[in-house]
N, C-alpha and C positions, 0 to 999 in steps of 0.2 A: 504494500500500500504506500503510495506517495502522498506527500502533503502533510498537513498537520493532523495530529490525533486530537481532534476537538474535545471529545469527552474527557480525555485525560487532562488536557490543558484547562478546561473549565473546572474540573474537580480540583486541580491544583490551585487555580486562582480563587475560586469561590469558597472552597472548603479549607484548604491549607493556609492560604494567604488571607482569607476572610475579606476578600474584596467584594464590593457591591457589584451587581451586574454592570451598572454604568461605568464604574471604575475599570472593571475587567475589559470591557469592549473599547475603552478609550486608550488602552495600552497598545504600544507597538509590540511586535513579536520580540524585538531586542530588549525592550523594557521588561517584558514578562520573563524572558530567559534570565535576565540579570536578577530579578526579584526571586527567582527560583534557585539562585546560586550558581548559575552557569555563566562564567565569565564571557565578556565580549571579545576575548582574544587579544586584548591590548594590554600593555604594561601600564603600571601606575604612572600618573603624571609626574614629571620631574620638575625641578626648580625652574628651568627655562620655560616650560609650558605654563607654569603658574605666573611667572613674570610677564609673559605675553598676554595672559588673561587679565592680569591686574592693569596692564597698560591699556588694553582695549576697553575694559570696563572698570574704571576707577571708582572708588567709593565716593569721591567728590567730583563735582563738575569743575571745569577750569574757572578760576576766579572766585570760587565759593570759599568763604572764610571758615576756619575751624570753629566748632561750637564751643 
């Protein structure tokens, strides 16, 4: 059988993870796999990746004063 085993995925999402049906159907397959403990096949983010994210999405807008 090819494709997704929907009964098993629904049981895992609804029973094991206790997701609501709406939350289950809103997930992507990658998100569901990650929630079920299956890695995305990528390594953890390193310092360089974090620095790039911090530069792209700073906590403050340019010119905003500290509180």
